[in-house]
N, C-alpha and C positions, 0 to 999 in steps of 0.2 A: 514481428520482427523479420520473419522470412521475406515479407514484402520489401522491408528496407534492404535486406540482404540482396534481393533479387534486383532492386533498383540500382545498388552499387555495381553488381556484376554486370548490369546492363549499361553502366556509365550514364545513368539518368543525370539530369541537371542538378547540380549540388543544392540549389535553393529548394527544389522540389524534394529532395532526400531529407533536408533539415525540416521542411514543413511536415513530412510523414513522421519524423522522429518526434517532433513537437506534439503531434496528435497522439502518438503512442504514449508519451510521458503523461499528457493530460489525462487520457483514458485510464491508465495505471493508477494515477493518484486518486481518481474518482472511485475506482474499485477499492483501493486501499482504505479510503474514508468509509466506504460501506462495510468492509470487513471489520474495520475498528469499531464502528458504531454497533455492529452486531455482537462483537466480542463483549462490549461494555454492557449491552442490553440483556445479554443472555449469561455468558460465562461468569463475568465480574458480579453481576447482580445476584446470581444464584449462590455464589461463593459468599457474598456479603450476608445474604439471608441466613446461610447455614452457619457462618461465624467460624471461629477457630483459626488455625494455622493455614488452612486452605484459603480463607479470605485475605490474609496477609500476604500469601504467595501470588494470589491473583492480582491484587493491587500493585504488588511489586512488578509483575509481568506487564501490567497495563502501563506503568510508568516507563518501563524499558521499551515498550512497543511504540509508545507516544514519542519518545526520544529518537528512536529510529525513524519514525515517520517524519518527523520535523526536519531531520537531516536530509531528506529527500529534496528539499527546496534549494 
């Protein structure tokens, strides 16, 4: 983000700034996908194996996280 801010301050060409922002968004979405997958593979899976109220809470959290993630598009 600092790079985009610097580009704006330096009055870089608008299309170049938009290209940089697009790259940032794409990279952020990839990282978010990895974090979401890791959360499912570890936190949610462990809670489901343990069962009980914690499992229900983790599933609810996962549902909310997926809803937030989908709204990124």
